BATOR-757013 format. One record per residue (C-alpha): z, x, y negated; residue number from 0; chain; residue in three letters. Coordinates in steps of 0.1 Angstrom, whole numbers, plus 5000, padded with zeros to 4 digits. Layout:
# BATOR-757013
Z_X_Y_NUM_A_ALA;
...
***
This chain:
# BATOR-757013
5001_4999_4998_0_A_UNK;
4991_5013_4966_1_A_UNK;
5027_5012_4953_2_A_UNK;
5037_5037_4980_3_A_UNK;
5011_5064_4968_4_A_UNK;
5023_5075_4933_5_A_UNK;
5013_5109_4917_6_A_UNK;
5042_5133_4915_7_A_UNK;
5075_5132_4931_8_A_UNK;
5105_5150_4947_9_A_UNK;
5090_5149_4985_10_A_UNK;
5060_5165_4998_11_A_UNK;
5037_5144_5009_12_A_UNK;
5018_5137_5042_13_A_UNK;
4988_5162_5044_14_A_UNK;
4954_5146_5039_15_A_UNK;
4944_5153_5074_16_A_UNK;
4974_5133_5090_17_A_UNK;
4965_5103_5067_18_A_UNK;
4930_5105_5082_19_A_UNK;
4941_5108_5119_20_A_UNK;
4966_5079_5114_21_A_UNK;
4937_5055_5098_22_A_UNK;
4924_5046_5134_23_A_UNK;
4956_5038_5151_24_A_UNK;
4966_5016_5119_25_A_UNK;
4932_5000_5119_26_A_UNK;
4936_4990_5157_27_A_UNK;
4970_4980_5148_28_A_UNK;
4955_4954_5123_29_A_UNK;
4927_4945_5148_30_A_UNK;
4955_4935_5175_31_A_UNK;
4976_4915_5151_32_A_UNK;
4945_4894_5137_33_A_UNK;
4934_4885_5173_34_A_UNK;
4970_4877_5181_35_A_UNK;
4970_4853_5149_36_A_UNK;
4939_4838_5157_37_A_UNK;
4945_4829_5191_38_A_UNK;
4980_4814_5180_39_A_UNK;
4964_4793_5153_40_A_UNK;
4938_4784_5178_41_A_UNK;
4962_4771_5202_42_A_UNK;
4981_4754_5177_43_A_UNK;
4949_4732_5165_44_A_UNK;
4948_4718_5199_45_A_UNK;
4974_4693_5179_46_A_UNK;
4942_4676_5168_47_A_UNK;
4932_4667_5206_48_A_UNK;
4945_4638_5225_49_A_UNK;
4947_4654_5260_50_A_UNK;
4956_4691_5253_51_A_UNK;
4983_4682_5223_52_A_UNK;
5012_4697_5248_53_A_UNK;
4994_4730_5242_54_A_UNK;
4999_4732_5204_55_A_UNK;
5036_4735_5206_56_A_UNK;
5036_4769_5220_57_A_UNK;
5007_4777_5198_58_A_UNK;
5026_4769_5168_59_A_UNK;
5058_4785_5180_60_A_UNK;
5038_4818_5185_61_A_UNK;
5022_4814_5149_62_A_UNK;
5054_4810_5133_63_A_UNK;
5069_4839_5151_64_A_UNK;
5040_4861_5143_65_A_UNK;
5042_4852_5104_66_A_UNK;
5079_4861_5102_67_A_UNK;
5074_4895_5121_68_A_UNK;
5050_4903_5097_69_A_UNK;
5066_4892_5066_70_A_UNK;
5093_4915_5080_71_A_UNK;
5071_4943_5087_72_A_UNK;
5057_4941_5052_73_A_UNK;
5091_4941_5035_74_A_UNK;
5107_4966_5053_75_A_UNK;
5079_4989_5054_76_A_UNK;
5092_5026_5045_77_A_UNK;
5075_5049_5017_78_A_UNK;
5043_5065_5024_79_A_UNK;
5037_5098_5005_80_A_UNK;
5056_5112_4976_81_A_UNK;
5081_5092_4955_82_A_UNK;
5081_5096_4917_83_A_UNK;
5115_5105_4915_84_A_UNK;
5136_5141_4924_85_A_UNK;
5155_5134_4959_86_A_UNK;
5178_5162_4951_87_A_UNK;
5205_5139_4936_88_A_UNK;
5194_5145_4903_89_A_UNK;
5178_5112_4894_90_A_UNK;
5197_5082_4902_91_A_UNK;
5183_5058_4879_92_A_UNK;
5148_5067_4891_93_A_UNK;
5157_5062_4929_94_A_UNK;
5170_5025_4919_95_A_UNK;
5137_5018_4896_96_A_UNK;
5113_5029_4921_97_A_UNK;
5126_5008_4948_98_A_UNK;
5132_4977_4928_99_A_UNK;
5093_4981_4918_100_A_UNK;
5079_4982_4955_101_A_UNK;
5103_4955_4965_102_A_UNK;
5089_4931_4934_103_A_UNK;
5053_4942_4942_104_A_UNK;
5057_4934_4979_105_A_UNK;
5073_4902_4969_106_A_UNK;
5043_4897_4946_107_A_UNK;
5019_4900_4972_108_A_UNK;
5037_4874_4995_109_A_UNK;
5037_4849_4969_110_A_UNK;
4998_4855_4966_111_A_UNK;
4992_4849_5001_112_A_UNK;
5013_4817_5000_113_A_UNK;
4993_4804_4970_114_A_UNK;
4959_4811_4992_115_A_UNK;
4975_4794_5019_116_A_UNK;
4984_4760_5002_117_A_UNK;
4949_4762_4981_118_A_UNK;
4934_4763_5016_119_A_UNK;
4951_4733_5026_120_A_UNK;
4948_4713_4994_121_A_UNK;
4914_4725_4985_122_A_UNK;
4896_4724_5016_123_A_UNK;
4911_4689_5027_124_A_UNK;
4902_4698_5065_125_A_UNK;
4922_4694_5098_126_A_UNK;
4914_4729_5105_127_A_UNK;
4937_4739_5077_128_A_UNK;
4966_4719_5082_129_A_UNK;
4982_4749_5103_130_A_UNK;
4981_4770_5069_131_A_UNK;
5007_4747_5059_132_A_UNK;
5036_4756_5078_133_A_UNK;
5026_4795_5078_134_A_UNK;
5027_4792_5040_135_A_UNK;
5061_4777_5041_136_A_UNK;
5077_4803_5066_137_A_UNK;
5060_4832_5046_138_A_UNK;
5078_4817_5014_139_A_UNK;
5113_4811_5031_140_A_UNK;
5114_4843_5051_141_A_UNK;
5100_4863_5022_142_A_UNK;
5124_4850_4997_143_A_UNK;
5157_4856_5018_144_A_UNK;
5154_4890_5030_145_A_UNK;
5136_4902_4998_146_A_UNK;
5165_4886_4977_147_A_UNK;
5189_4907_5004_148_A_UNK;
5168_4938_4998_149_A_UNK;
5173_4935_4958_150_A_UNK;
5209_4925_4964_151_A_UNK;
5216_4960_4978_152_A_UNK;
5195_4979_4952_153_A_UNK;
5213_4959_4922_154_A_UNK;
5246_4971_4940_155_A_UNK;
5233_5005_4946_156_A_UNK;
5225_5004_4905_157_A_UNK;
5260_4995_4896_158_A_UNK;
5278_5022_4918_159_A_UNK;
5252_5050_4909_160_A_UNK;
5265_5041_4873_161_A_UNK;
5299_5050_4881_162_A_UNK;
5296_5076_4909_163_A_UNK;
5278_5111_4910_164_A_UNK;
5261_5125_4939_165_A_UNK;
5274_5151_4964_166_A_UNK;
5258_5163_4994_167_A_UNK;
5275_5155_5026_168_A_UNK;
5262_5171_5062_169_A_UNK;
5258_5165_5089_170_A_UNK;
5252_5127_5092_171_A_UNK;
5259_5113_5126_172_A_UNK;
5235_5082_5135_173_A_UNK;
5254_5056_5153_174_A_UNK;
5238_5022_5158_175_A_UNK;
5203_5010_5146_176_A_UNK;
5198_4973_5141_177_A_UNK;
5170_4952_5124_178_A_UNK;
5165_4942_5092_179_A_UNK;
5175_4977_5076_180_A_UNK;
5212_4973_5090_181_A_UNK;
5227_5004_5106_182_A_UNK;
5260_5024_5110_183_A_UNK;
5264_5064_5104_184_A_UNK;
5291_5086_5097_185_A_UNK;
5290_5112_5070_186_A_UNK;
5297_5149_5075_187_A_UNK;
5332_5159_5053_188_A_UNK;
5329_5174_5018_189_A_UNK;
5333_5212_5016_190_A_UNK;
5340_5213_5057_191_A_UNK;
5364_5188_5056_192_A_UNK;
5367_5164_5087_193_A_UNK;
5341_5136_5089_194_A_UNK;
5348_5102_5071_195_A_UNK;
5352_5069_5088_196_A_UNK;
5322_5050_5104_197_A_UNK;
5302_5034_5076_198_A_UNK;
5279_5000_5079_199_A_UNK;
5247_5006_5059_200_A_UNK;
5219_4985_5048_201_A_UNK;
5186_5001_5038_202_A_UNK;
5165_4980_5014_203_A_UNK;
5133_5001_5026_204_A_UNK;
5123_5013_5058_205_A_UNK;
5126_4999_5096_206_A_UNK;
5137_5033_5113_207_A_UNK;
5160_5058_5104_208_A_UNK;
5149_5080_5074_209_A_UNK;
5134_5115_5087_210_A_UNK;
5159_5142_5087_211_A_UNK;
5187_5120_5078_212_A_UNK;
5211_5138_5102_213_A_UNK;
5206_5172_5081_214_A_UNK;
5223_5156_5054_215_A_UNK;
5221_5133_5025_216_A_UNK;
5233_5128_4988_217_A_UNK;
5263_5101_4988_218_A_UNK;
5277_5086_4957_219_A_UNK;
5309_5068_4961_220_A_UNK;
5343_5068_4977_221_A_UNK;
5342_5065_5016_222_A_UNK;
5369_5044_5019_223_A_UNK;
5354_5017_4994_224_A_UNK;
5321_5023_5000_225_A_UNK;
5288_5039_4981_226_A_UNK;
5252_5046_4978_227_A_UNK;
5234_5074_5002_228_A_UNK;
5202_5090_4993_229_A_UNK;
5182_5106_5017_230_A_UNK;
5168_5142_5009_231_A_UNK;
5128_5143_5006_232_A_UNK;
5120_5106_5018_233_A_UNK;
5138_5095_4985_234_A_UNK;
5151_5062_5006_235_A_UNK;
5185_5046_4997_236_A_UNK;
5215_5033_5016_237_A_UNK;
5242_5011_5006_238_A_UNK;
5271_5017_5025_239_A_UNK;
5308_5003_5031_240_A_UNK;
5333_5010_5059_241_A_UNK;
5325_4995_5090_242_A_UNK;
5360_4988_5100_243_A_UNK;
5369_4976_5062_244_A_UNK;
5402_4958_5070_245_A_UNK;
5418_4991_5091_246_A_UNK;
5415_5009_5056_247_A_UNK;
5432_4981_5037_248_A_UNK;
5463_5003_5036_249_A_UNK;
5444_5033_5024_250_A_UNK;
5428_5015_4997_251_A_UNK;
5461_5004_4985_252_A_UNK;
5477_5038_4981_253_A_UNK;
5445_5048_4964_254_A_UNK;
5454_5059_4925_255_A_UNK;
5449_5039_4897_256_A_UNK;
5416_5063_4886_257_A_UNK;
5398_5058_4922_258_A_UNK;
5406_5020_4920_259_A_UNK;
5390_5018_4884_260_A_UNK;
5363_5035_4894_261_A_UNK;
5356_5015_4926_262_A_UNK;
5359_4982_4906_263_A_UNK;
5337_4993_4882_264_A_UNK;
5310_5001_4910_265_A_UNK;
5322_4967_4924_266_A_UNK;
5332_4979_4959_267_A_UNK;
5366_4964_4960_268_A_UNK;
5355_4936_4983_269_A_UNK;
5334_4936_5015_270_A_UNK;
5302_4934_5010_271_A_UNK;
5283_4946_5044_272_A_UNK;
***
């Protein structure tokens, strides 16, 4: 996508040869998706018949499942190429601004798709276009819900980065990877100290672990309250909070006035993951 290929940045872009080599496989993947959509759409159109209407049900289910999956794949597509900000922890606002821009552009693409589908239904008034209506509805609902969750993470990250500076933490222990950008990890201790608590994390963009995250990240925050992680190189952000939030309640209550005030300004005094 165009927003993920900006000029300039802190991370090294992929070689042109690698991009060329990946093109056939991406085209093949797109062709498979197109065939799957066509098959599901065609099967769902059996609702217009009298004798085979029962076969339209699995077709409609497959069509809606494919639509929801495609929306999530678009929204959580990782960055490709360089990012237009330094990924060494020196540009906090740039990281937030770029994540927000990418999300808004992707949501705009989804809204354009919804508008086209609705126009097909209304403009053609064809029975064969009727299945575009549920596809448009699923695209809008799924896209709005998950994009809202992603934007919320970026908004919280922006608030955290107004209150805390980045410090480098290594290594990173990858504990669990779930869908929709949710995962858990543990950061290496600062200055050789013991590792911190397990952290729940939400990655606004990206479906898998960012490349090289185990070698260390930039962390802004206070581990008993939470914070933000920036991955060097790729520039991806993650919002983090203690996985076992309640177990650290006593430690948070013993935190000094300065730490508590800072966490309050960052919006980290309540569980949000």
